[in-house]
Every structure is written in structure tokens, then in C-alpha cells.
KOLVEXFI-595590 format. One record per residue (C-alpha): residue number from 1; residue in one letter; x negated, y, z negated. Coordinates in steps of 0.25 Angstrom, whole numbers, always signed. Example, Ala and Ser with C-alpha at 12.3 -4.5 7.8 and 13.67 -1.06 7.14 Angstrom:
2
{i: 1	aa: A	c1: -49	c2: -18	c3: -31}
{i: 2	aa: S	c1: -55	c2: -4	c3: -29}
END
This chain:
262
{i: 1	aa: M	c1: +270	c2: +499	c3: -172}
{i: 2	aa: L	c1: +282	c2: +499	c3: -181}
{i: 3	aa: V	c1: +279	c2: +484	c3: -185}
{i: 4	aa: K	c1: +265	c2: +488	c3: -188}
{i: 5	aa: L	c1: +269	c2: +500	c3: -196}
{i: 6	aa: D	c1: +279	c2: +491	c3: -203}
{i: 7	aa: N	c1: +268	c2: +482	c3: -207}
{i: 8	aa: K	c1: +261	c2: +493	c3: -213}
{i: 9	aa: L	c1: +273	c2: +499	c3: -220}
{i: 10	aa: S	c1: +277	c2: +485	c3: -226}
{i: 11	aa: K	c1: +266	c2: +487	c3: -237}
{i: 12	aa: I	c1: +273	c2: +500	c3: -241}
{i: 13	aa: F	c1: +287	c2: +494	c3: -240}
{i: 14	aa: S	c1: +283	c2: +481	c3: -248}
{i: 15	aa: D	c1: +275	c2: +489	c3: -259}
{i: 16	aa: K	c1: +282	c2: +486	c3: -272}
{i: 17	aa: K	c1: +271	c2: +491	c3: -281}
{i: 18	aa: S	c1: +268	c2: +505	c3: -277}
{i: 19	aa: G	c1: +276	c2: +517	c3: -282}
{i: 20	aa: S	c1: +284	c2: +525	c3: -273}
{i: 21	aa: T	c1: +274	c2: +536	c3: -272}
{i: 22	aa: D	c1: +263	c2: +527	c3: -267}
{i: 23	aa: I	c1: +273	c2: +520	c3: -257}
{i: 24	aa: L	c1: +277	c2: +534	c3: -252}
{i: 25	aa: I	c1: +263	c2: +539	c3: -250}
{i: 26	aa: E	c1: +259	c2: +526	c3: -243}
{i: 27	aa: L	c1: +271	c2: +527	c3: -234}
{i: 28	aa: H	c1: +268	c2: +541	c3: -230}
{i: 29	aa: E	c1: +253	c2: +538	c3: -227}
{i: 30	aa: H	c1: +257	c2: +526	c3: -218}
{i: 31	aa: L	c1: +268	c2: +534	c3: -210}
{i: 32	aa: Q	c1: +259	c2: +546	c3: -208}
{i: 33	aa: K	c1: +249	c2: +537	c3: -201}
{i: 34	aa: E	c1: +260	c2: +531	c3: -192}
{i: 35	aa: Q	c1: +265	c2: +544	c3: -186}
{i: 36	aa: K	c1: +261	c2: +539	c3: -172}
{i: 37	aa: I	c1: +274	c2: +531	c3: -173}
{i: 38	aa: I	c1: +283	c2: +542	c3: -178}
{i: 39	aa: Q	c1: +294	c2: +537	c3: -168}
{i: 40	aa: L	c1: +295	c2: +525	c3: -177}
{i: 41	aa: F	c1: +296	c2: +532	c3: -190}
{i: 42	aa: P	c1: +311	c2: +533	c3: -191}
{i: 43	aa: E	c1: +312	c2: +518	c3: -191}
{i: 44	aa: I	c1: +300	c2: +517	c3: -201}
{i: 45	aa: I	c1: +307	c2: +527	c3: -210}
{i: 46	aa: D	c1: +320	c2: +519	c3: -211}
{i: 47	aa: L	c1: +312	c2: +506	c3: -214}
{i: 48	aa: A	c1: +304	c2: +513	c3: -225}
{i: 49	aa: K	c1: +316	c2: +519	c3: -231}
{i: 50	aa: T	c1: +322	c2: +505	c3: -232}
{i: 51	aa: Q	c1: +310	c2: +498	c3: -237}
{i: 52	aa: L	c1: +306	c2: +509	c3: -247}
{i: 53	aa: R	c1: +320	c2: +513	c3: -251}
{i: 54	aa: T	c1: +318	c2: +513	c3: -266}
{i: 55	aa: F	c1: +307	c2: +524	c3: -265}
{i: 56	aa: H	c1: +314	c2: +537	c3: -266}
{i: 57	aa: N	c1: +302	c2: +546	c3: -263}
{i: 58	aa: V	c1: +299	c2: +537	c3: -250}
{i: 59	aa: Q	c1: +314	c2: +539	c3: -246}
{i: 60	aa: I	c1: +312	c2: +554	c3: -247}
{i: 61	aa: Y	c1: +299	c2: +553	c3: -239}
{i: 62	aa: L	c1: +306	c2: +545	c3: -228}
{i: 63	aa: N	c1: +318	c2: +553	c3: -227}
{i: 64	aa: E	c1: +310	c2: +566	c3: -225}
{i: 65	aa: M	c1: +301	c2: +559	c3: -215}
{i: 66	aa: K	c1: +313	c2: +555	c3: -207}
{i: 67	aa: S	c1: +318	c2: +569	c3: -207}
{i: 68	aa: S	c1: +305	c2: +574	c3: -203}
{i: 69	aa: I	c1: +304	c2: +565	c3: -190}
{i: 70	aa: K	c1: +318	c2: +570	c3: -186}
{i: 71	aa: R	c1: +315	c2: +585	c3: -188}
{i: 72	aa: D	c1: +300	c2: +586	c3: -184}
{i: 73	aa: K	c1: +298	c2: +574	c3: -175}
{i: 74	aa: N	c1: +285	c2: +572	c3: -182}
{i: 75	aa: L	c1: +280	c2: +570	c3: -197}
{i: 76	aa: D	c1: +268	c2: +579	c3: -197}
{i: 77	aa: A	c1: +275	c2: +589	c3: -207}
{i: 78	aa: F	c1: +281	c2: +577	c3: -215}
{i: 79	aa: F	c1: +268	c2: +570	c3: -217}
{i: 80	aa: K	c1: +260	c2: +583	c3: -221}
{i: 81	aa: K	c1: +271	c2: +586	c3: -231}
{i: 82	aa: Y	c1: +269	c2: +572	c3: -238}
{i: 83	aa: D	c1: +254	c2: +573	c3: -236}
{i: 84	aa: K	c1: +254	c2: +585	c3: -245}
{i: 85	aa: I	c1: +264	c2: +579	c3: -255}
{i: 86	aa: F	c1: +256	c2: +566	c3: -256}
{i: 87	aa: L	c1: +242	c2: +574	c3: -257}
{i: 88	aa: N	c1: +244	c2: +577	c3: -272}
{i: 89	aa: P	c1: +257	c2: +571	c3: -275}
{i: 90	aa: F	c1: +255	c2: +569	c3: -290}
{i: 91	aa: N	c1: +248	c2: +583	c3: -294}
{i: 92	aa: S	c1: +261	c2: +590	c3: -297}
{i: 93	aa: L	c1: +267	c2: +579	c3: -304}
{i: 94	aa: Y	c1: +255	c2: +577	c3: -313}
{i: 95	aa: E	c1: +255	c2: +591	c3: -317}
{i: 96	aa: K	c1: +269	c2: +590	c3: -322}
{i: 97	aa: S	c1: +267	c2: +576	c3: -329}
{i: 98	aa: K	c1: +255	c2: +579	c3: -337}
{i: 99	aa: K	c1: +262	c2: +591	c3: -344}
{i: 100	aa: I	c1: +271	c2: +580	c3: -349}
{i: 101	aa: L	c1: +263	c2: +568	c3: -350}
{i: 102	aa: Y	c1: +249	c2: +573	c3: -356}
{i: 103	aa: K	c1: +254	c2: +571	c3: -370}
{i: 104	aa: Y	c1: +255	c2: +556	c3: -368}
{i: 105	aa: S	c1: +243	c2: +546	c3: -367}
{i: 106	aa: S	c1: +249	c2: +532	c3: -366}
{i: 107	aa: F	c1: +260	c2: +529	c3: -355}
{i: 108	aa: I	c1: +268	c2: +517	c3: -350}
{i: 109	aa: T	c1: +273	c2: +516	c3: -335}
{i: 110	aa: L	c1: +278	c2: +506	c3: -326}
{i: 111	aa: S	c1: +276	c2: +501	c3: -312}
{i: 112	aa: N	c1: +267	c2: +508	c3: -302}
{i: 113	aa: S	c1: +269	c2: +523	c3: -299}
{i: 114	aa: R	c1: +259	c2: +531	c3: -291}
{i: 115	aa: T	c1: +264	c2: +544	c3: -298}
{i: 116	aa: V	c1: +263	c2: +538	c3: -312}
{i: 117	aa: F	c1: +248	c2: +533	c3: -309}
{i: 118	aa: E	c1: +245	c2: +547	c3: -304}
{i: 119	aa: I	c1: +250	c2: +554	c3: -316}
{i: 120	aa: F	c1: +243	c2: +544	c3: -325}
{i: 121	aa: C	c1: +230	c2: +547	c3: -318}
{i: 122	aa: G	c1: +232	c2: +562	c3: -320}
{i: 123	aa: L	c1: +235	c2: +560	c3: -335}
{i: 124	aa: K	c1: +223	c2: +552	c3: -336}
{i: 125	aa: N	c1: +215	c2: +566	c3: -335}
{i: 126	aa: D	c1: +223	c2: +572	c3: -346}
{i: 127	aa: I	c1: +226	c2: +561	c3: -355}
{i: 128	aa: P	c1: +212	c2: +554	c3: -359}
{i: 129	aa: D	c1: +219	c2: +542	c3: -366}
{i: 130	aa: L	c1: +230	c2: +540	c3: -356}
{i: 131	aa: N	c1: +234	c2: +525	c3: -355}
{i: 132	aa: V	c1: +245	c2: +518	c3: -348}
{i: 133	aa: I	c1: +254	c2: +506	c3: -349}
{i: 134	aa: V	c1: +260	c2: +501	c3: -336}
{i: 135	aa: S	c1: +272	c2: +491	c3: -335}
{i: 136	aa: E	c1: +269	c2: +482	c3: -323}
{i: 137	aa: S	c1: +283	c2: +483	c3: -317}
{i: 138	aa: R	c1: +287	c2: +469	c3: -313}
{i: 139	aa: P	c1: +290	c2: +462	c3: -304}
{i: 140	aa: K	c1: +279	c2: +469	c3: -295}
{i: 141	aa: N	c1: +270	c2: +473	c3: -306}
{i: 142	aa: E	c1: +266	c2: +486	c3: -299}
{i: 143	aa: G	c1: +263	c2: +492	c3: -313}
{i: 144	aa: R	c1: +250	c2: +484	c3: -312}
{i: 145	aa: L	c1: +246	c2: +493	c3: -300}
{i: 146	aa: L	c1: +248	c2: +505	c3: -308}
{i: 147	aa: A	c1: +240	c2: +499	c3: -320}
{i: 148	aa: K	c1: +228	c2: +496	c3: -311}
{i: 149	aa: K	c1: +228	c2: +510	c3: -305}
{i: 150	aa: L	c1: +228	c2: +516	c3: -319}
{i: 151	aa: A	c1: +217	c2: +507	c3: -324}
{i: 152	aa: Q	c1: +209	c2: +511	c3: -311}
{i: 153	aa: V	c1: +209	c2: +525	c3: -316}
{i: 154	aa: N	c1: +205	c2: +521	c3: -330}
{i: 155	aa: I	c1: +219	c2: +524	c3: -337}
{i: 156	aa: P	c1: +220	c2: +513	c3: -348}
{i: 157	aa: T	c1: +232	c2: +505	c3: -343}
{i: 158	aa: Q	c1: +240	c2: +493	c3: -348}
{i: 159	aa: I	c1: +250	c2: +485	c3: -341}
{i: 160	aa: I	c1: +263	c2: +478	c3: -346}
{i: 161	aa: T	c1: +275	c2: +471	c3: -342}
{i: 162	aa: E	c1: +289	c2: +478	c3: -343}
{i: 163	aa: A	c1: +292	c2: +468	c3: -355}
{i: 164	aa: M	c1: +281	c2: +476	c3: -363}
{i: 165	aa: I	c1: +287	c2: +490	c3: -361}
{i: 166	aa: Y	c1: +293	c2: +491	c3: -375}
{i: 167	aa: E	c1: +280	c2: +488	c3: -383}
{i: 168	aa: S	c1: +272	c2: +496	c3: -373}
{i: 169	aa: V	c1: +280	c2: +509	c3: -374}
{i: 170	aa: K	c1: +278	c2: +509	c3: -389}
{i: 171	aa: K	c1: +263	c2: +512	c3: -386}
{i: 172	aa: I	c1: +264	c2: +523	c3: -376}
{i: 173	aa: D	c1: +267	c2: +538	c3: -376}
{i: 174	aa: A	c1: +276	c2: +539	c3: -363}
{i: 175	aa: A	c1: +281	c2: +531	c3: -351}
{i: 176	aa: L	c1: +278	c2: +537	c3: -337}
{i: 177	aa: V	c1: +284	c2: +530	c3: -325}
{i: 178	aa: G	c1: +286	c2: +534	c3: -310}
{i: 179	aa: S	c1: +299	c2: +534	c3: -302}
{i: 180	aa: D	c1: +305	c2: +528	c3: -289}
{i: 181	aa: Y	c1: +315	c2: +539	c3: -289}
{i: 182	aa: I	c1: +323	c2: +548	c3: -298}
{i: 183	aa: L	c1: +338	c2: +549	c3: -297}
{i: 184	aa: K	c1: +346	c2: +562	c3: -297}
{i: 185	aa: N	c1: +351	c2: +558	c3: -311}
{i: 186	aa: G	c1: +337	c2: +558	c3: -317}
{i: 187	aa: A	c1: +336	c2: +542	c3: -318}
{i: 188	aa: V	c1: +323	c2: +537	c3: -312}
{i: 189	aa: I	c1: +322	c2: +525	c3: -303}
{i: 190	aa: N	c1: +309	c2: +517	c3: -306}
{i: 191	aa: K	c1: +303	c2: +503	c3: -307}
{i: 192	aa: V	c1: +311	c2: +493	c3: -316}
{i: 193	aa: G	c1: +306	c2: +493	c3: -330}
{i: 194	aa: C	c1: +305	c2: +508	c3: -331}
{i: 195	aa: S	c1: +319	c2: +508	c3: -338}
{i: 196	aa: I	c1: +314	c2: +499	c3: -348}
{i: 197	aa: L	c1: +302	c2: +508	c3: -350}
{i: 198	aa: A	c1: +311	c2: +520	c3: -351}
{i: 199	aa: A	c1: +320	c2: +514	c3: -361}
{i: 200	aa: T	c1: +309	c2: +509	c3: -369}
{i: 201	aa: C	c1: +303	c2: +523	c3: -370}
{i: 202	aa: H	c1: +316	c2: +529	c3: -374}
{i: 203	aa: V	c1: +318	c2: +519	c3: -385}
{i: 204	aa: L	c1: +304	c2: +521	c3: -390}
{i: 205	aa: K	c1: +304	c2: +536	c3: -388}
{i: 206	aa: K	c1: +293	c2: +537	c3: -378}
{i: 207	aa: P	c1: +294	c2: +546	c3: -366}
{i: 208	aa: F	c1: +297	c2: +540	c3: -352}
{i: 209	aa: Y	c1: +293	c2: +549	c3: -341}
{i: 210	aa: V	c1: +295	c2: +547	c3: -326}
{i: 211	aa: I	c1: +286	c2: +554	c3: -316}
{i: 212	aa: A	c1: +291	c2: +556	c3: -302}
{i: 213	aa: R	c1: +288	c2: +565	c3: -290}
{i: 214	aa: K	c1: +299	c2: +574	c3: -285}
{i: 215	aa: D	c1: +301	c2: +565	c3: -273}
{i: 216	aa: K	c1: +307	c2: +554	c3: -283}
{i: 217	aa: F	c1: +319	c2: +562	c3: -286}
{i: 218	aa: S	c1: +332	c2: +557	c3: -279}
{i: 219	aa: K	c1: +345	c2: +565	c3: -277}
{i: 220	aa: S	c1: +353	c2: +552	c3: -279}
{i: 221	aa: N	c1: +356	c2: +544	c3: -291}
{i: 222	aa: N	c1: +357	c2: +531	c3: -283}
{i: 223	aa: F	c1: +348	c2: +519	c3: -287}
{i: 224	aa: N	c1: +350	c2: +505	c3: -281}
{i: 225	aa: Q	c1: +341	c2: +494	c3: -286}
{i: 226	aa: K	c1: +335	c2: +485	c3: -276}
{i: 227	aa: E	c1: +334	c2: +471	c3: -280}
{i: 228	aa: M	c1: +320	c2: +465	c3: -277}
{i: 229	aa: P	c1: +316	c2: +450	c3: -274}
{i: 230	aa: P	c1: +318	c2: +442	c3: -286}
{i: 231	aa: E	c1: +306	c2: +434	c3: -283}
{i: 232	aa: E	c1: +297	c2: +445	c3: -287}
{i: 233	aa: I	c1: +302	c2: +442	c3: -301}
{i: 234	aa: W	c1: +303	c2: +427	c3: -301}
{i: 235	aa: R	c1: +299	c2: +420	c3: -288}
{i: 236	aa: H	c1: +304	c2: +406	c3: -290}
{i: 237	aa: H	c1: +315	c2: +409	c3: -300}
{i: 238	aa: P	c1: +327	c2: +399	c3: -302}
{i: 239	aa: K	c1: +338	c2: +401	c3: -292}
{i: 240	aa: N	c1: +348	c2: +403	c3: -303}
{i: 241	aa: I	c1: +341	c2: +415	c3: -309}
{i: 242	aa: R	c1: +343	c2: +429	c3: -303}
{i: 243	aa: I	c1: +331	c2: +438	c3: -303}
{i: 244	aa: R	c1: +333	c2: +453	c3: -303}
{i: 245	aa: N	c1: +322	c2: +462	c3: -298}
{i: 246	aa: F	c1: +323	c2: +477	c3: -296}
{i: 247	aa: Y	c1: +311	c2: +486	c3: -295}
{i: 248	aa: F	c1: +318	c2: +499	c3: -299}
{i: 249	aa: E	c1: +328	c2: +504	c3: -309}
{i: 250	aa: K	c1: +334	c2: +517	c3: -315}
{i: 251	aa: I	c1: +328	c2: +524	c3: -327}
{i: 252	aa: D	c1: +339	c2: +531	c3: -334}
{i: 253	aa: K	c1: +336	c2: +546	c3: -336}
{i: 254	aa: K	c1: +339	c2: +546	c3: -351}
{i: 255	aa: L	c1: +326	c2: +537	c3: -352}
{i: 256	aa: I	c1: +317	c2: +546	c3: -345}
{i: 257	aa: T	c1: +310	c2: +557	c3: -353}
{i: 258	aa: K	c1: +306	c2: +565	c3: -341}
{i: 259	aa: I	c1: +304	c2: +564	c3: -326}
{i: 260	aa: I	c1: +291	c2: +571	c3: -322}
{i: 261	aa: S	c1: +291	c2: +576	c3: -308}
{i: 262	aa: D	c1: +283	c2: +586	c3: -299}
END
């Protein structure tokens, strides 16, 4: 059964395009269906913690699940708690964000964030001329997924490469990005390219906002970059050329206009 479950989990573990909130909700729904093998959950939790170690909110969820199993010997209360959290996870965040963002109509963002998507969907009702530029976020190009979702809900959307950020920032009112997690010192960890976007906004005097649910806040200042396969950038590169491939980077606090949270 564990092997079968691992096969199902492999899609979650290998997902390099979805944001951390989407991955967490998918993991929650999957494990909830598998409660019949709760005796295997400690092993599954340890595996998930290793495979999804870059997602701070997932780590919090898994740690709480592990504690709940030890304390209650079941996960009924744990799953009910998170069902409630995931029922309307963005309502409170949107109410906070619209008070700040309603005065802008054109935005730039980067990568694929469920939180950013939900906020833009809400703003669409309050900002009739809302339009969004999405930087595609190489090497996995997950920004294309966000661009598709925005276009499907009829939000005028453009997609650009990170090399086009400077000229694009000239044309927008504000930048809005999500976060993988937020360090204790106020720096934000998010997809590579966000620091370029933040620095460009700083130079061009455009606001740079980060939107994050409260489970993204860390009590630590630790950030360890994980180097990813070089073949994702250049599959058949010459042997004497070193390829550097990182998914996440630190955005300095001084470049952030405001972190919006629930």
C-alpha cells in the first residue's frame, strides 16, 4: 500500500510549477483520503518533509500532523481544522489587500502563485481596467500557468521573460508577488527573478508588494539554496561550462514596500 501511495504522491513531490499553497491543499486532500493506513503516516510524513523541504507552510502542516498522531492516535480533529482553513483561505487576505491595492490597475508578477491568482480574481470585481504582466519564471516557465488562469477569467494578461522586466516595470503601477516563506528578519524567499523585479521597482519608484498567508512566516533567518539539475537550463551543454540553477532566492527587506498578510 505504501508503494501505491508513493506513486500517487510522486506527482505532488515532483510538481515544480505549482505554488506552495496549491501543493499543500493537494497533499492535504490526498492524505485525508488515505487515513485507513494511518499506521504508515509517520513514514509518509518523513518522506514528504524531505521531498517538500523548501515549502515552509507544508513543513508546518506535516509537523502538526506528526504531533497530532502522537497525541490523539488519529487525525480526525487535525483534518477538520485544515478543512476549515482551506474552505475560504483567501477571504481574509483579500479584504486586507484590496484596501492597499484598489488604487492600482496595472500589475506585474512572476511565477505561479495560487494566492496571487485569487487576489487578482478578487480585484477584478473592484478594478474594471485591471491588467497583469506575468514574468514566466525560467527554467520551468510556471508563469505561463498563471497567465493561462488569468486569461481564463478574462483578466487582460501579457507574458514576458525575466529579461524584459525593466522595460515592463516602466508601464505598470505596482508589482505583486507571492512568497515561499518569510524570514524572521523580514526578508522574503521566493522564485529566482523576484529580486531583479524588486530592485527594478526600487529604481523606478514603483511599489513592490508581497502577499502571504500567516503560515508563510518563519521564526528563523535560515535560508539554504538548493541547486537544481543544470539540464533544466541547457540539456546538452559543453562539459567545460558550469550551469547554475536555483529556484529560490532571498528578497531584501529594504526592497519590499509592504508584506500584506491576513
